[in-house]
N, C-alpha and C positions, 0 to 999 in steps of 0.2 A: 473131437467127436461132434461137439455142438456145431462147430463150423461146417463140418461135412453134412450134417443133417440140414442145417440152414441152406447150404448150397443146393442140396438135392431138392428141398422144398421149393426153392426159387425156380429151379429149372422146370419142376412139375407144375408150378402155379402160374407162370407167366409165359404166354405164347410170344410176346414181344421180346426179341433178344436183348434189347436195351434194358428193359425192366429186369430180365433174368440176370444179366451181368451185374446190374446195380444191386440186386438182391444178394448175389454171392458176395460182393464186396462188403455190403452192410452186415451180412451174417458173420463174416470173418472178423470184422472190427468189433461187433457186439460180443462175439464169443471171447475175444481177447480181453475186452473190458470187463464183462461180467465174471469171467473165470479168474481174472487177475493173475494170469500166468506170466505176464510180462509187465514192465513198468507202464503206468497209465498213459504216458504220452506216446508210447510206441504205436498204438492203433491210429492216432492222429497222423503220424508220419506215414503210416501205411496208406491211410485214406488219401493223403496228398499225392502219393505215387500211383495207387491202384486206380483211382477214378479216371484220370486222364488216359491211362493205358487201356483200361477196359472199356471206357466210354469216350472215344475221341471227340465227341461233340462238346464235352466239358474240358476246356483247356486248363492248364495249371493256374492261369490267372483267374479263371472263373472259380475254381475250387478254393483258391486262396481268398477270393472275394467273399465266398460264403463264410469263411472263418473270421474274416476281419470285421468282427462285430464290435460296436462301441462298448458292449458290456465287458469286454476284456480290459479296456482302459479303466473301467470302474473298479474291477477287481485289482488291477495293477496298483492303483492308488491305495487301496486297502492294504495290500501286501507291503507297500513301502511304509505306510503308517505303522504296521506291525513291526517292521524292522526298526523304526525310530523308537518305538516303545521298548524294544529289547536292548538297543544300543544304550539307552539312558536309564535302564532299570525301572522304567515306569510300570511295566507289567508286573514285575516282582514286588514293587512297592505296594501295588494294589492288592496283590495276593497276600502279602505279609500283613497288611493292615486289616484285611478281612479276617485272618486267623486271630490276630491280637484283639480285634473288636469283640470276638465271641467270648473271650476270657475263659475259655475251656469249658463252657456250658454246652452240653451235647446238642440240645435242640437248636439253640442258636447257631452252634457250629455247623450243623448239617444244612440249615437254611442259608446261612451266610456263604458257605463254600459253594453250594449249588448256584446261588444267585451270582456270586462273583465269577465263577467259571462260565456261566451263561453270558454274562456281560463281556468277558474277554473273548468268548467264541463269536460274539457278534461282529468283532472287528479283526480277528486274527484266526489262524488255523485252529480247528477244534483239537487237533493233536497237540499243538503247542500249548494251548490253554490248559488242557488236561495234564500234560506233563509238568507244567509249572505248578499247578495246584497240588498234584500228588507230592511234589518235592516239599511243599510247605506243610502238608498235613502229616508227613511220615513220622515226625517226632512226637506227635500229639496223642496218638491212640495206642493202646496196648497192641502187641504183635498179633493177637488173635482175639476173637470175640465179636459179638453182634455189632457193637458200636463202630469198630474199625471197618467192618464190611459195609455198614450203612453209610459211613463217611465216603468210602471209596466209590460206592455206587452213586451217591449224590453228586460227586464230582463228574463221573462219567455221564450221567444223565444231563447235568448242566451243560457240559460240552456238546452233547448231541443235540439238545434242544436250542441252544443259543444261536446256532447258525441260521435258524429259520427267521430270525427277527429282522435282519437287514438284507438288502439285495446282494451285498458282498459277503454274506455269511457262509454260503456253501455253493458248490458247483451246480446242483439242480436248480437253484434260484436263477443262476445266470442263463441256463438253457431255457427256462421258462420265459424269462424276460426277453431273450432274443427271439422267441417264437411269436411274441405279441405284435400285432399290427401297429398298435399305438404304444409307445414306451410308457412304462409304469413309473410315475414319480417316486423318488426315494421315500418321501414322507407318506405317500399313499400305501406303499408296501409296509412300512413300519406301523402305520396306524392300524392295519389289520393284523400283522404278524406279532407285534409286541404283546398285545393282550392275549393272543393265543399261546405264546411262549410262557407268559407270566402265569396264566391259569394252569397250563400243563405242568410247569415247574412246581407251583404251589401244591397241586394234587400229588405229584411225585414225592415231594418232601413229606407231606402228611402220611402218605402210604408207607414210606420208609420208617417214619417214627412209630407207626402202629405195628408194622410187621416185625421190626427189630426191637420193639418195646424199649425205646430210648427214654431214659429218665431225665431228671434235671440236675443230677449230681455233677459237681465239677470234675472234669477229667484230669486236668493237670494245672499246676500253678506255674510251671516252667515253660512259658511260651517261647517259640523260636525268635531269635533276633531277625531284623530285616536281612534278606538275602543280598549278596553282592551283585553288582551289575552283571548282565550277561556277558560271557567271554572276557570278563575282567575289564570291560570298557569303562572309561570315566563317565561320571554322571553329571557333568556340567551341562547347563542349559536345558534341563528337563522341563522347566517352566515354559520356555519358548516352544518346545515340542507340544506341550499341553495347549498353549494358545493357538498354535497352528492347527492342531487336531480339532479343537473346539470350533475354530472358524470353518474348517472343512465340513464338520458335521452339521453346523448351522446352515451352511450353504446347501448341503444335500437336502436338509429338511425344508428349506425355504425355496426349493426349486419352482413350485407353482407361482411364487411371488416375483422372482427375478428372471425366470425363464431360461437360466443357464443350465444346460443338461448336466446331469450328475457325472457322466464320464468326463466332461470337460473340467469339472471341479476336481475330479480325481487326478487328472493329468497335471492341473495347476498345483495340487497338493504335493505330488511327487516332485515337480520342478522346484517348489519352494524348499522342500526338505533336503533335496540333493544340492540345490544351488546355494543354500545357506550353510552347507556342511553340517547341518543337524543330523543328517545321515551321511556318513563317509561314502565317497564314490565307490570304494571297493566293496561296500555292502550290496551293491547292485547284483552281484553274483549270488547273494543269499536269498534274493527274491524267489518266491516259489514258482519258478518258470514251468516246472513239470505240471503243476495244477493248471496253470494258464493254458498250456498245450492240451491238457485233458479236456478242459472246458471248450476250447476251440474245436477239438475233434467232435465233441457232442453236438455243437452247433452245426458243424459241417455235415455230420451225418443226418441231422434233421433236414437240412437244405437239400441233400441228395435224395432223401425219401420224398420230399415235396416236389422236387424237379422231375422225378421219374414216376410219380404217382404209384409208388410201391405199395402203399397201404390201401389203395382204392378197393381191391377185392376183399381184403379183411374188414375194412370199414363197412362195406356193403353188407357183409355177413353179420357183424356185431351190431350195427346200427339198425336193428329191426324195429319197424314201426310198432310192433307188438309190445316192445319194452319201453317204458317211459325214460326220458333222458336222465332223470335223477337216478334211476336204477343203474343205467350204464355208467354214469359218473361214479357212483359208489363202488361198482365193480372195479373200475380203473384205479380208484384210490387204494382199495385194499390190495389189488395186484401190485401197485407201486410199493406199498409198505412191505409186503411179504417178500417181493423180489429184492428190495433194498436190504432186508434183514439178513440175506445170505449172499448178496453180491454187492458190487459197487453201486452206491446211490447215484453217482453221476452217470454211470452206464445205464442204470435203470431209467433215469430221466431221459437220456438220449433215445431210449427205445420207446417209452410210453408217452412222452410229450407230443411227438408227431401223431401218434395213434389217438390221443385225446382230441386233437384238433379235428381229425377225420371222423371219429366216432360220435362225439357230442358237439357238432358245430354250432348248435343253438345255445351252448354255454361258453361264451368267449373266455371266461376265466378258468376253464378246465386245465390249461397247462400250468397255471400257478398252483392250483390245488393239487395236481399230480406231483409237482415238485415238492410241495410242503409235505405231502403224504410220504414221500420217500424218506424224509428226515425222521418220520415216526417209526421206521423199521429198525428197532434196536433191542430185540429181546435176547439175542445170542451173543456169545463171546466173540464170534467172528463178525458180528454185524457192523461194528465200528472200531477203529483203532482205540478210542478211549475205553471201550468195553474190555478189549484185550489187555490194555494197560492196567485197568482196575483188577482184573483177575490175576495178573502178574504180581500185583502189589498185595494180594491176600484175599480179595473177594472170591466168591464162589459163583459158578455158572447159574445156579438156582437163585442167587441173590439178584441177578440181572433179569432173569426170566419173568418173574411175577410183575414188577413194574413195567418191564419192556412190553409184555403182551397187553397189559391194561392200557398203556399209553398208545400202543398200535391200534387197538380196537376202538378205544374212546376217541383218539385223535382223528382217525379216518371217518368215524361216524359223525363227529362234530363238523369236520370239513364238508362232508357230503350234504349234511342237513342245512347248515347255515352259511357255508362258504360262498356260494354264488350270490346270495342276497347281501351279505356283509361286504364283500368285495365291490359289488355294484353300488352300495351306499357310499363307498369311499372313492367312487369314480374310476375303478379299475374294470376294464372290459367295456 
């Protein structure tokens, strides 16, 4: 239905047949992404086929060129690093250590689990990070009660927020970076996003402690032992993996000093991990290729919109000189968070990042802010996979709604008010 509406609107809005056909293709892909009725990579494949057929001026190699963005190499290295952590049990060791460090004290438990989950989500899938932490906390809390629900929501929020902190943390980040004329250094992104995540996470933890009236009594003295390595894999050479990972992270952070682009560092990281057998060759099939294809499709859709000037009429309508650019930016940020709360956040970014470029051209950092706002869309059970996992483990929908709505409103307001200035101070845009 949404695809049919979009196709009809395209035919009515564009006199140019090329733009009308491009609008139909874009509407179909967006409907599939936002509705999540098919696997996320299917619209990317459809885009590769439909654009050359509907628009002969754009040959397959042109469309493939749109999607062959260096940001995919950046994400690939992050995914391989996540596989290395799973193979050698490093991720589970971190999670188990966080649980044991709290010694069963509820306030420390909630803060420690949220922080650890956010840290894992910076470098690996938020789904994997949440699943890992849920497995660690399951033995700790009573089967029912406020504390258990607070712990589960803390893990979900940590997984949702952590992806904002690094360029490789979530799909919207990749789409925003690919849309920028000047690549954003890894360290510049983190310099802005890490404090944002830390402040949001601290606020969320305090809110959970107050709402659920968490006390200081010890929950349990029987803390779980360290979990076995993923898939029963041996844990030899985890120290070497840690050294390689630390070297890659330092290289990412020092990009302004040595001048080597972050995607090249990611490819070198993957080459070292596979070449040294720290990650077995057969684990290549475990890399999250579907997410890479999803991100590639979002980038390709943005390039299609740009090449065919699809958003020019809409941008002319929204970019009214009567409305200040800050107001337009704020409206886009709230739209991004609200759409992302009920639909795919990567699909939302694919839709709104090109629109942000057209509607607020005087704010060059608008794509980054729109992508970050998409990660604040988390108030519902269906908003993110970690939310659904938390409810499946015993949380209630209303437990997610209050912190989710507060973070959505507060995060978007903070981004709209301070985002352009702070990003500019770090040399972004």
